KOLRO-180232 format. One record per atom (N, C-alpha, C, CB): y, x, z. Coordinates in steps of 0.2 Angstrom, whole numbers, plus 5000, padded with zeros to 4 digits. Each point is the difference from the previous one (the first is absolute). Last residue first. Glycine has a CB too. Layout:
KOLRO-180232
YXZ/...
This chain:
KOLRO-180232
537653564721/500350025006/499850075002/500149885004/498850024978/500750024998/500450025006/500049924990/497850005013/500050064997/500850024998/498849984995/500849815014/499850055006/500150074996/499249915007/500949904979/500650015004/500050055006/500249884998/497950064989/500550044996/500650015004/499549954990/498849925020/499850074999/500550044996/498849975002/501549805000/500250045007/499850074999/499849895007/499749974975/500850015001/500150045006/500349894994/497550045002/500250064996/500750015000/499149974992/500149855020/499750065003/500250064996/499049945005/501549844987/500450025006/499850075003/500149885002/498650034981/500750024997/500450025006/499949934990/498149975015/499950074997/500650034998/498949964997/501149815011/499950055005/499950074998/499549925007/500749914977/500650015004/499950055005/500449884997/497750054993/500450044995/500650025003/499549954990/499149895022/499850075000/500450054996/498849955002/501749824997/500250035007/499850075000/499849895005/499550004976/500750015000/500350035006/500149914993/497650015006/500150064996/500750025000/499149974994/500449835017/499850065004/500150064996/499249935006/501449884983/500450015005/499850065004/500349885000/498250044984/500650044997/500550015005/499849944989/498449945018/499850074998/500650044997/498949964998/501449815006/499950045007/499850074998/499749905006/500349954976/500750015003/500050045006/500449894995/497550054996/500350054996/500750025003/499349964990/499649865020/499750075002/500350054996/498949955002/501749834994/500350035006/499750065002/500249895004/498950014977/500750024999/500350035006/500149914992/497750005010/500050074997/500750024998/498949974995/500949825015/499850055004/500050074998/499349915004/501249904982/500550015005/499850065005/500449884999/498050064985/500650014997/500550035005/499749914991/498050045016/500050044994/500750024997/498849954999/501049915021/499650065001/500150054994/499249945007/501849844993/500250045007/499750065000/500249905006/499149964977/500750024998/500250045006/500249904993/497750015010/500050054994/500750024999/499049944995/500749885020/499850075003/500050054995/499249945008/501449854984/500550035005/499850065003/500449895002/498049994985/500650034996/500550035004/499849924991/498549975020/499750064997/500550034996/498949965000/501749835009/500050065005/499750064997/499849915010/500249904976/500750035002/500050065005/500449884997/497550014999/500250044994/500750035001/499449924993/499849945024/499650065000/500250044994/499049955005/501949844996/500350045006/499650075000/500449905006/498849934980/500750034997/500350055005/500249894994/497750015012/499950044995/500750034997/498949944997/501249895019/499750065003/499950064995/499549935010/501149854983/500650045003/499850065003/500649895003/497749974988/500550034995/500650045003/499649914992/499049975023/499650064997/500450034995/498949945002/502249875008/499850065005/499650064996/500049925011/500649854981/500550064998/499850065004/500949934998/498049865006/499950014993/500450074998/499949874998/500050055024/499450024998/499950024993/499649925009/502450005000/499950075003/499350024997/500749985010/500049804985/500350054996/499950075002/500849924998/498349915015/499750004993/500350054995/499749885002/501350085019/499450035001/499650014994/500049965011/501949924988/500250075001/499450045002/501149965004/498749814994/500150034994/500250075000/500449894997/499249995023/499450014997/500150034992/499549905008/502450055006/499650055002/499450014997/500449975011/500949854983/500350064997/499650065003/501249955000/498249845008/499850014993/500350074997/500049874999/500750065023/499250025000/499850014993/499849935010/502549994992/499950075002/499250025000/501150005007/499249794980/500650035003/499850075002/500449895004/497449964994/500750004996/500550045004/499749884996/497450045002/500550045003/500750004995/499150085005/498749814992/500549965003/500550045003/499149935003/498950164986/500449964995/500549965003/499049994994/499650145020/500450044996/500449964995/499150095002/499449815012/500650015003/500550054996/499349995011/498649954980/500349945001/500750025003/498949925000/499550254999/500349984993/500549945001/499050054993/499550095022/500649975002/500449984994/500050065011/497450045000/500449984994/500649965002/499050004993/499950195022/499949934999/500449984994/499849985012/499550255006/500149974993/499949935000/499750114995/501050035027/499449984996/500349974994/499349975010/501750205012/500149954995/499349984997/501150054998/500050035027/499650024995/500249954994/499150055007/501850035020/500049964994/499650034995/501149975003/499050035026/500150044994/500149954994/499450105004/500649915025/500049954994/500250054994/500449895007/498450245012/500549955000/500049954994/500650085008/497850104998/500750035002/500549955001/499750104995/498049844997/500050035007/500650035002/498950024998/501449784985/499650075000/500050025007/500350034988/500349734998/500050035007/499550064999/500349895008/501350004971/499350005004/500150035007/499350004989/502249894988/500050035006/499349995004/501449985001/499350024971/499749975006/500150045007/499149954992/501850004980/500050045006/499849975006/500950054995/498449924977/500349975007/500050065005/499549874997/500550134974/499750015006/500349965006/499750124996/500849934979/499449965001/499750025007/499849984987/502350105002/499450045000/499449975002/500750095003/501449794995/499950044993/499350045001/501350004998/499449905021/499849944995/499850044994/500849915005/500150225012/499449985001/499749954995/500250035012/502050034986/499750064998/499249985002/501050095002/500649755005/499950004992/499650074998/501149944999/499350055024/499649944998/499950004992/500549935010/501050245000/499350005002/499549954997/500450065010/502049934987/499750054997/499350015001/501050055002/500549765005/500350034993/499650064997/501149965005/498349935016/500149944995/500250034993/500349925010/499450235009/499449974998/500149954995/499550025011/502450084998/499650054996/499349974998/500550105007/500849775007/500450014994/499550054995/501249985006/498149985016/499949944996/500450014993/499949925011/500350255006/499349994997/499949944995/499550055011/502549985000/499950054995/499350004997/500950075006/499549805014/500449984994/500050044994/500749955008/498350135012/499649944997/500449974994/499549985011/501650185001/499450044997/499649944996/499950105009/501849835005/500350034994/499450034995/501250025006/498349915016/500149944996/500350024993/500249935010/499650235007/499349984997/500149944996/499550045010/502450055000/499850044995/499349984997/500650095006/500349785012/500349994993/499850054995/501049965006/498150065016/499749944996/500449994994/499849955011/500850245002/499450004997/499749944996/499850085009/502349915004/500050044994/499450014996/500950065005/499149825015/500349964995/500150054994/500649925008/497450145009/500750005000/500349964994/500050115006/497749924997/500249955004/500750005001/499050025007/499150114982/500349964996/500349945005/499250034990/499450155018/500450044995/500549954996/499050085000/499349835016/500650035003/500550044996/499350015010/499349774982/499850075002/500750035003/499050014992/500749715008/500250064996/499750075003/501149944996/498649825012/499650024995/500250074997/499949884997/501150015023/499349975000/499650034994/500449905005/501950154999/499650035006/499349974999/501050005008/500649944976/499950085000/499550015006/501250034995/499549755003/499550014994/499950085001/500449904992/501250025022/499349975002/499550024995/500649905006/501750154990/499750055005/499349975002/501150035004/500049954972/500049955006/499650045005/500149894994/500450174982/500350045005/500049955007/500750064991/498349864988/499850075001/500350045006/499950004988/500049765001/499950015007/499950085002/499549885000/500750034977/500549955004/500050025007/499749924992/499150204990/500649984997/500449965004/499450004991/498550095016/500550064999/500749974997/499050084999/499249775004/500250025007/500550054999/499049975005/499949954976/500549965002/500350025007/499549904994/498750234998/500650014996/500649955002/499350044990/498449995019/500550035003/500650004996/499350075005/498749824987/500249975007/500650045003/498749975003/500450114977/500349934999/500249975006/499449984989/499350215011/500750024999/500449944998/499650114995/498249865010/500350025006/500750024998/499050055005/499749904977/500149945004/500450025007/498949944994/500350244993/500649964997/500249945003/499650054990/498550075018/500650045001/500649964997/499350115000/498549804997/500349995007/500650045001/498850005003/500250024975/500349935002/500249995007/499149964991/499950255003/500749994997/500349935001/499750094990/498149955017/500550045004/500749994997/499050095004/499249824984/500149965006/500550045004/498949955000/500450164981/500449944998/500249965006/499449994989/499250195014/500650024998/500549944999/499550114994/498249855009/500450025007/500750024998/498950045005/499749914977/500249945003/500350025007/499149944995/500050244993/500549974997/500349945003/499650054989/498550045020/500550055001/500649974996/499250105001/498849784997/500349995007/500650055000/498949975005/499950054975/500449945001/500349995007/499349964991/499450235006/500650014996/500449935000/499550084993/498349935016/500450035004/500750014997/499150055005/499349754987/500150075000/500550035005/499649994988/499749775006/499750035006/500150085000/499149905001/501749964981/500249975007/499850045006/500049894994/500450234981/499649955003/500249985007/499150044993/502650064989/499650025006/499649955002/500850085003/500750014974/499749945004/499550025005/500149944990/502250184998/499350015001/499749935004/500250125001/502149964993/499749994994/499250015000/501150044995/500449945024/500050074997/499650004994/500250055011/499249755002/500550045001/500050074997/500049945011/498749814992/500250044994/500750045002/499449914992/498449965022/500750035000/500150044994/500050005013/498249784991/500150075000/500750025000/499050014994/500249775019/500150034993/500150075000/500549894997/499149935021/499750064999/499950024993/499449975010/501849855002/499649994995/499550054998/500849934997/500950085021/499849935000/499449994995/501149975003/500050244999/499849985007/499749935000/500950085006/500050024974/499450045002/499849985007/500550104994/501349794997/499549984996/499350045003/500849974990/501350085019/499849945002/499449984997/501149965002/499950244990/499750005007/499849945003/500850095002/500349914977/499450044999/499650015007/500650064990/501549845009/499549954998/499450044999/500849934994/501050205012/499949955005/499449954998/501250005004/500150204985/499349995001/499749955005/499950114996/502749995007/499549994994/499349995002/500750084995/501949855013/499450035003/499450004995/500449975012/501949944986/499950064997/499450035003/501250014997/499849795011/499749984994/499950074996/500749895000/500150135022/499449965000/499849994993/500349955011/501850184993/499450025003/499349964998/500750055009/501749914984/500050075001/499350035002/501149995003/499349774994/500250034994/500050085000/500749914998/498849955021/499549994994/500250034994/499749905005/501750115014/499450045001/499549994995/500249985011/501849904987/500250075000/499350045000/501249985005/498849794999/500150024992/500050075000/500649894997/499350025025/499449994996/500150034994/499749905006/501750095015/500050054995/499450004995/500650075009/499749785010/500549994996/500150054994/500649945010/497950085009/499749964995/500649984995/499049965008/501550145012/499850054996/499749964994/499850085010/501049795007/500550044997/499850054996/500649995010/497849885002/500449954995/500650044996/499749905007/499050225010/499649984995/500449964994/499150015008/501950045013/500050064996/499649994994/500050065010/501649775005/499350014999/499950064995/499849885003/502550115012/499749984994/499250015000/501050024994/501549965021/499350015001/499549974994/500350005013/502550084989/499549964998/499350025003/500749974990/501550155010/500049945005/499449954999/501250015001/498450234990/500749975002/500049955005/500350024988/497550005007/500450044994/500749975001/499050014992/498449995022/500849995001/500350044994/500049985013/497449924986/500450065002/500849985000/499150074995/498149825006/500749994999/500350065002/500149885003/497350004990/500450065003/500849994998/499050085000/498949794995/500649975003/500550055003/499349895002/498750174985/500349944996/500749975004/498849984996/500250285003/500049945005/500449944997/500050085009/499650154981/500649995004/499949945005/500750054991/497550004995/500250065002/500650005005/499550054990/499649764999/499650025005/500250065003/499149944996/502149974985/499949965005/499650025007/500249924990/500050214990/500650005003/500049955006/500650024989/497549994997/500150065004/500750005004/499350064991/500149764995/499650005006/500150065004/499349934994/501850064985/500349955005/499650005006/500549934990/498750204992/500650035003/500349965006/500250064989/498049864999/499850055004/500550035003/499150034992/501349814992/499849975006/499750055005/499749904994/501150174985/500649975004/499749975007/500649984989/497950104995/500350055003/500649985004/499750074991/499149774997/499550035005/500450065004/498949984993/502149924988/500149955007/499550035005/500249904993/499950214986/500750005004/500049965006/500550024989/497549964997/500150075003/500650015004/499550054990/499549764997/500249995007/500150075003/499449895001/499950084976/500449955001/500450005007/499349944991/498850215004/500650024996/500649955001/499350064992/498549885016/500450065004/500650024997/499050045004/499449804987/500649975003/500450065004/499449885001/498550154987/500650004995/500649975003/499249994991/498750025021/500350074999/500650004996/498950055001/500549745015/499750034995/500450074998/499649894996/500149975028/500450024995/499650034994/501050015008/498549875014/499650024994/500450014994/499149935005/501450035019/500349964995/499750014994/501150005006/498250135012/499949935002/500349954995/500050045012/500350194985/499349984999/499949935002/499750115002/502449975002/499950004993/499349994998/501050074998/499649965025/500349944997/499949994992/500950005010/498550205001/499549955002/500349934997/499750075011/501750114985/499350014996/499549945002/500150134998/501949905015/500149974993/499550004996/501150045001/498750065020/500049935001/500249974993/500450015012/499650224988/499349985002/500049925000/499750105006/502450014993/499650004994/499349985000/500850094997/500449935023/500349944996/499750004993/501150005007/498450195007/499749945002/500249944997/500050055011/501050154983/499350004998/499749935002/500050135001/502249915006/499949984993/499350004998/501150054997/499350035024/500249935000/499949974992/500850025010/498950224995/499549965003/500149924998/499850095009/502050054986/499550014996/499349965002/500550114997/501349905018/500249964994/499550004995/501250035002/498550125017/500049925002/500149964994/500450035012/500050204985/499249985001/499949935001/499850115004/502449974996/499850004993/499249985001/500850094996/500349945024/500249944997/499750004992/501049995008/498650205005/499649945002/500249944998/499850065010/501450144984/499450004997/499649945003/500150124999/502549844998/499650055004/499249994997/500850005011/501349944973/499649975006/499650065003/499849894994/501550134986/500550005005/499649975007/501049984991/498050054987/500150065003/500450005006/500050044989/499449784996/499650005006/500150075003/499249914996/501850044982/500349965005/499750015008/500349924990/499650284991/499749935001/500349965006/499050064995/501550174987/500149975006/499749935000/501050065002/498350164984/500349944999/500049965007/499550004988/499550225007/500750005000/500349944998/499950114997/497749925018/500350004993/500850015000/499049924996/499550065024/500050064997/500250014993/499150025008/501149815015/500050004993/500150074998/500649885000/498050035021/500650034998/500050004993/500050075010/498249855005/500449954996/500750034998/499449915004/498050195005/500850005001/500249954994/500150135006/497549815001/500450064998/500750005001/499150014992/499449805012/500050055006/500350074998/498949945004/500649884980/500649985005/500150055005/499849894998/498350114988/500550044998/500749995004/499450014989/498749865015/499950075002/500650044998/498749984999/501249804994/500250005007/499950085002/499649875002/499750084977/500850005000/500250005008/500049944989/497750055006/500250064997/500850015001/499050004992/500049795012/499850055006/500250074998/499149925003/501249914981/500549995006/499850055005/500249884997/498350114985/500650024998/500650005006/499749964988/498149955016/500050084999/500650024998/498950004996/501049775005/499950035007/500050084999/499449905004/500549974977/500749995003/500050045006/500349894995/497650084994/500550054996/500750015003/499449974989/499149875021/499850075001/500450054996/498849965003/501549824993/500250015007/499850075001/499849885003/499650044976/500750015001/500250025007/500149924990/497450145003/500449945001/500750015000/499049965007/499350184978/500350005006/500449945002/500050134999/498749884982/499750075002/500350005008/500050064988/499749695001/500450074999/499750065004/501149925000/497549874989/500350025006/500450064999/499149955006/500449854977/500050075000/500250035007/500250004987/498849765000/500450035006/499850075000/500049895007/499349914979/500550054997/500450035006/500149944989/497949905010/500749985003/500650054998/499349945010/498550114983/500149934998/500749975002/498849985000/500450235008/500250014993/500249934997/499250114999/499949905023/500750035000/500250004993/499850085010/498049854993/500549955002/500750035001/499149955006/499150194988/500149954995/500649955002/498850024996/500550155020/500450024994/500149954995/499650115003/499149835015/500750005002/500450034994/499750015012/498049984984/500349945000/500750005003/498949955002/499950254998/500149984994/500449934999/499050064997/500350025024/500550044998/500249984992/499750095008/498449815003/500649985002/500650034998/499449975010/498450034975/500250025006/500749985002/499350104999/499349754984/500250075000/500250025007/500349994988/499349794999/499450035004/500150074999/499249914998/503049935003/499450024996/499550035003/500650014992/501649825013/499550045003/499550014995/500349975012/502449944987/499350004997/499650055004/500349964989/501749895020/499950074999/499350014997/500850035009/500349765001/500050014992/500050084998/500649894999/499450015024/500650034998/500050014992/500150055011/498049865000/500549955001/500750034998/499349955010/498850184988/500049964995/500549945001/498850024998/500950165018/500350024994/500049954995/499650115002/499449835018/500850015000/500350034994/499950015013/497849994989/500249934999/500749995001/499049965004/500050254999/499949984993/500349934999/499050074998/501950075022/499449984998/500149984993/499649965012/501950235000/500049934999/499349984997/501250004998/499850235008/499549965004/500049935000/500250095008/501250054978/499450045001/499549975004/500650104999/501549804996/499750014994/499350035001/501150014995/500449965023/499849934998/499650014993/501149955006/499950245003/499449985005/499849934998/500550065010/501350044978/499450034999/499449975004/500650104997/501649825007/499749984993/499450034999/501149994996/499950085024/499849935000/499749974994/500949995009/500150234991/499450005004/499749935000/500450095006/501849934986/499550024995/499350015003/500950064995/500949875019/499949954995/499450024995/501249965001/499550205014/499649955003/499849954996/500550035011/501050134982/499450035000/499549955003/500550125001/501749834999/499849994993/499350035000/501150014996/500150015024/499849934999/499749994993/500949975007/499950245000/499349985003/499849934999/500250085008/501950004983/499450034997/499449985003/500750094996/501249845015/500049974994/499350034995/501349975000/499350145020/499749935002/499949964993/500650005012/500550204987/499350025001/499749935002/500350115005/502049894991/499750024994/499250015001/501150064996/500349895023/499949944995/499750024994/501049955004/499450225011/499549965003/500049934995/500350055012/501350114982/499450034999/499449955003/500550115001/501849835003/499850004993/499350024999/501250024997/499549875026/500150064996/499750004993/500150065011/500749715002/499450045000/500150074995/499349895002/502149905004/500250075002/499450055000/500949955007/498549804995/500650024998/500150085002/500549875000/497149994996/500550035005/500650034997/499050025008/499149894980/500649955001/500450035005/499349914996/498750204998/500550014995/500649955000/499150044993/499149955022/500350065001/500650014995/499050055005/499549774993/500449995006/500550065001/499149925005/499150104979/500549964998/500649985005/499149954993/499050175014/500450054996/500649954997/499050084997/499349825015/500450045004/500550044996/499150015008/499449854980/500549965004/500450045005/499349914999/499050204989/500549984996/500549965003/499250004990/498950055022/500450074999/500649984996/499050085001/499449755001/500350025006/500550055000/499149965005/499550004977/500549955001/500450005006/499349934993/498950225003/500550014996/500649955000/499150064992/498949905021/500450065002/500650024996/498950045005/499749794988/500349975006/500450075003/499149905002/499550144979/500649964998/500449975006/499549974989/498450145015/500650054997/500649974998/499150074996/499149795011/500250045006/500650054998/498849995006/500049884978/500549965004/500350045005/499449904997/499050214990/500549994997/500649955003/499250014991/498750045019/500450065000/500649994996/499150065001/499449764999/500350015007/500450065000/499049945005/499850024975/500549965001/500450005007/499449944991/498750195005/500550034996/500649955000/499250054993/498849885018/500350065003/500750034996/498850035005/499949804985/500349985006/500450055004/499149915000/499550164982/500649964997/500449975006/499449984989/498550125015/500550054999/500649974998/499250094997/499249765019/500050034993/500650054999/499449904995/499850055030/500349964995/499950044994/500849955007/498750125015/499449974997/500349964993/499350005012/501750215006/500149944996/499449984996/501350034999/499050185012/499849955005/500049934997/500450075009/500250134979/499450005002/499749955004/500250115000/502149904993/499649994994/499350005002/500850064993/500849995024/500049934998/499549984994/501350005004/499050235003/499649965005/500049934998/500350085009/501050064978/499350014999/499649965005/500250124996/502149895006/499849964994/499250004999/501250024995/499750115022/500149935002/499849964994/500950025008/499350214989/499449985004/500049935002/499950125004/501949964984/499550004996/499349985004/500650094992/501449945020/500149944996/499450004995/501350005000/498950195013/499849945005/500049944996/500550065010/500050184982/499349964999/499949945003/499650114998/502350045007/500049974993/499449964998/500850094997/500149935028/499650044996/500049974993/499350035010/501949895011/500350014993/499650054996/501149985004/498349975019/500249934997/500250014993/500549975011/498950225002/499449964998/500249934997/499450055009/502350094999/499750044994/499349964998/500550115004/500749815015/500449994994/499650034994/501150005006/498150055016/499849934998/500449984993/499849975013/500750244995/499250004999/499949924998/499750105008/502849994988/499649995005/499349984998/501049975007/500650194979/499949935001/499549995005/500249984988/501350214999/499949985007/499949935000/500650095005/499750154979/499949935000/499849985006/499750004988/501850235003/499349975001/500049935000/499750095007/502350064992/499649994993/499349985001/500650084996/501149965022/499750064997/499649994994/499950045012/501149784999/500550044998/499850074997/500749945008/497749915002/500349974993/500550044997/499749895004/499450175018/499550004995/500349984993/499149985009/502349995009/499950074999/499550014994/500450035012/499949754997/500650024996/499950084998/500749915006/497650005008/500049974993/500650024996/499349905004/500750165018/499450044997/500049974992/499350025012/502149875003/500350064998/499550044996/500749995011/498649814998/500449994994/500350064998/500249895003/498450115016/499649994994/500549994993/499149965007/501950055015/499750074998/499650004994/499950025012/501149784996/500450044997/499750074998/500949945007/497749834993/500350045005/500450054997/499149985007/500649794980/499650065001/500450055005/499649994988/501249795004/499750015006/499550065001/500149885000/500450034976/500550005005/499649995007/501049964992/497750164988/500249935002/500550015006/498949954996/500650234984/499949995007/500249935002/500150135003/499350044974/500149945003/499950005007/499749954990/500850224986/499749995006/500249935003/500150125002/500549964976/499650065002/499749995007/500850074994/500049784983/500250015007/499550055003/500449885001/499650034976/500250065001/500250025008/500350004988/498849804999/500650014997/500350075002/500249885000/497650045008/500050004992/500750024998/499049924999/500750035024/499750074998/500150014993/499249995010/501549804997/500450055002/499850074999/500349925009/498349894986/500650014995/500550055002/499849884997/498550075018/499750034994/500550014995/498949955002/501749935017/499950075001/499750044994/499949965013/500349814985/500750035000/499950075002/500549895003/497549984998/500350014993/500750035000/499349904996/499750055025/499650054996/500350014993/498949975006/502649965016/499649974995/499750054995/500749905001/500850125018/499450035001/499549964995/500350025012/502550044997/499549974994/499350025002/500950014991/501250055021/499649965003/499549974995/500849975008/500350284990/500149934998/499649965005/500250034988/500550225001/500049985007/500149925001/500550125003/498950084978/500149935000/499949985008/499649984988/501250254998/499649985005/500149925001/500050125005/500450094975/500249945002/499549985006/500649964988/500450274997/499549975004/500349935003/499450115003/501450034975/500349985006/499449965004/501250004995/498950094982/499750055004/500249985008/500050094990/500749794989/499350005000/499750055006/500049974987/502249895007/499950065005/499350015000/501149985007/499749854979/500650045000/499950065004/500749914999/497549944997/500350024993/500650055002/499749884994/499250025025/499550054996/500350024993/499149945006/502149905007/500150065003/499550054997/500349945010/499649844982/500650034999/500150075002/500449894999/497849985008/499950034993/500650034998/499149914997/501050005024/499550055000/499950034993/499549955010/501749854992/500450065003/499650065000/500749935008/498249874987/500550024994/500450065002/500049884996/498750025021/499650044995/500450024994/499049945004/502049935011/499950065004/499550044995/500149955012/500449834982/500650054999/499950065003/500749905000/497649945003/500150024993/500550054999/499549904997/500450015024/499450044999/500050034993/499449945009/502149894997/500350075003/499450054999/500849945008/498749834985/500550034996/500250075003/500449894997/498149995015/499750034994/500550034995/499049925001/501350065026/500049954994/499850054994/501049935005/499050185016/499649935001/500049974993/500349995012/500950224994/499250015001/499749945000/500250095007/502249964988/499849985007/499350005002/501049934999/499650234982/500449945002/500049985007/499949964988/498550215008/500149964994/500449945002/498950044995/501450215015/499649945002/500149954993/500250015014/500050284991/500249934998/499649955002/500650054991/500150235008/499649965005/500349934998/499850095010/500350174978/500249935000/499649955004/500550024990/500150275007/499549945002/500449945000/499350075007/501850144990/499350024998/499549955001/500350115001/502649944997/499449955002/499450024997/500849915000/501150234999/500249965005/499549955002/501250034996/498850134985/499650025006/500249955006/499950124995/501249884983/499449965000/499650015006/500050014988/502650015008/499650045003/499349965000/500950065007/501149864979/500250055005/499550055002/500749925004/498849894982/500550044997/500250055004/500449904994/497949965014/499850044994/500550044997/499249924998/501449935019/499750065003/499750044994/499749935010/501349874983/500550045003/499750075003/500849905002/497749934991/500450034994/500550045002/499749914993/499149985024/499650054997/500350034994/499149945004/502149885006/499950065004/499650054997/500249925010/499849884979/500750034999/500050065005/500649884998/497549995003/500050044994/500750034999/499249924995/500549945024/499550065000/500150044994/499249945007/501949854993/500350065005/499650065000/500649915007/498449914983/500650024996/500450055003/500049894995/498250005016/499850054996/500550034995/498949935000/501649995026/499849974993/499850054995/500949915002/499850145022/499649935000/499849984993/500749965009/499750305004/500249944995/499649945001/500550094992/500050185019/499749935001/500349954996/499750035011/500150264989/500449944999/499549945001/500750054991/498850185015/500550014996/500549944999/499350094995/499050005024/500149944997/500750014996/499449935009/498850265001/500749984999/500049934996/500450135000/497950065014/500049944997/500749975000/498849985003/500450225009/499850014993/499949934996/499550105003/500549865023/500250054997/499750014992/500150065012/500449715002/499550044998/500350064996/499249904999/502149915009/499750045006/499550054998/500349915007/500649934978/500550055001/499850045006/500949924996/497849894998/499850064996/500650065001/499449924991/500849875020/499350035002/499950074996/499449885003/502549974992/500150035007/499350045002/500849915003/499149974977/500450064999/500150035007/500649954990/498249855009/499650064998/500550064999/499149934994/501849875013/499650035005/499650064997/499949895005/501650004981/500450035006/499550035005/500949924998/498249954984/500350064997/500350045006/500249954989/498949845016/499550054999/500350064998/499249924996/502249905006/499850025007/499550064999/500249885005/500750024975/500550045003/499750035007/500949934994/497749994983/500149985008/500550055003/498849955001/500550084976/500549945001/500149985007/499649964989/499750294999/499749945004/500649955001/499150085006/500450204986/500249934997/499649945003/500250064989/500550235015/499749945002/500249944997/499850055011/500050234985/500449944998/499649945003/500650064990/499250225018/499849934997/500649954999/498950025005/500250255000/500649974999/499949934996/500650114999/498050095016/499949944996/500749975000/498849975003/500550314999/500249935004/500049944995/500850075007/497550144993/500649984997/500349945003/499550054989/498450085015/500549995005/500749984997/499450085007/497949874985/500650044999/500549995006/499949994988/497349995011/500649965000/500650045000/499449915006/
């Protein structure tokens, strides 16, 4: 056993239990309670901040499944464990819970929990369990280990089949009904969880994916274990062939092609990767100023989290509405506007007020008055939005950089992640822009949101001027150039901070609509491309001629003149010497 001190994060909804356990643990040497939290969301925020500062501040998570009694809280607890395994795969987890159900404990072990102690375990035994799990081991009480042995379920089924005198078809039907009952119970619990307001985005995405997987399992169970008579009632032809062939024929007749990956799973994986990258530095390392640069790091992260959550809610609504793929292009601007409006409402608070002069105004309503400006400058210019929505909703291939990426490929996920990050960053810029336009120098806003380096009035005005110039340069130069070069500029989250990149995309229709200064810029670029090679050749020829004249003619002429001057000076000196000699002789 290692002597390394235990630094734990405790997650439990019971305030009395949290307080009592914390007091008891603080008296134990080599054990430090880093933080005690009540909710899953707060736990993830604290872990994200710790990972940013010093990952060694926590080496063990001790948690309870919600209140330990309701099915909803237990399922949410499992979802939290899955999320922790994705974000922090090397962080040990100990379940300290009143839960004793066999199925739930088996599920807990399957999602990666390293140990379990029931509430009421003696403190000395609990400390030993914490040390074992923190050192990378596994700790399950003897009776618990027996309960959740993986073969226990199989053994139970085998016993039922051996003891039963019923025909095999009857047993198969009983197993089918039992499985459907369990699936329906879990579906009901998950459906109820999805209705909980304020559910974290990753939890909602995982729950939605789990729900689809359960529906698929229920469908398969009905088909694989259904009797011949029931098949005939459903008008599914049954031939004298093996069950697998019959199932295959039925699927082909109904023209059902199961996807390689469920949309929920696809979205969950993508969003989990995005959440992981939120833990990186969010400092702007490009030479292009962004509106969110004025925010503190924690406020940037909070805003991006919120937008991602609202995007997940929006995708769920679109699935429920059964929107068709060709309708995405018609409602694209509406979708982005709704996402921006929801982000402003929930980030600042729907009924939050601020004192502006002698008036006490509602922040959200005041900021939403800048809708047209934000849509014109930012929201309507976010690229590849329909491609991202189509990828997440309908699992279409991504056509980026003149390449088609299959849905389940790593390249498709990478490209979709770039588009998603750019969408989140640009919507965040749209949230901040009306604030800078109207409430930039309000003290309450500065104290709650701004970074220390941009808190003085002078720095704020300089920052706003930089943004103003950014829009002028972008509208008149950079954007026409990007249209002419058939590419989009994307902002992405890199390990060092927010960076920018570009991807190829056809923009011929936009090119045809350019006018005035942007059109002149493209014409100048085209003229430059046309004349540049010839001009370079001409300049090279002229340069060679000038070099020849300077070196071969003027240079040689100057050399001869200099030589003549030097020779003349030498002759004069010789004459002077002779005159001096003659004068000396005459004397």
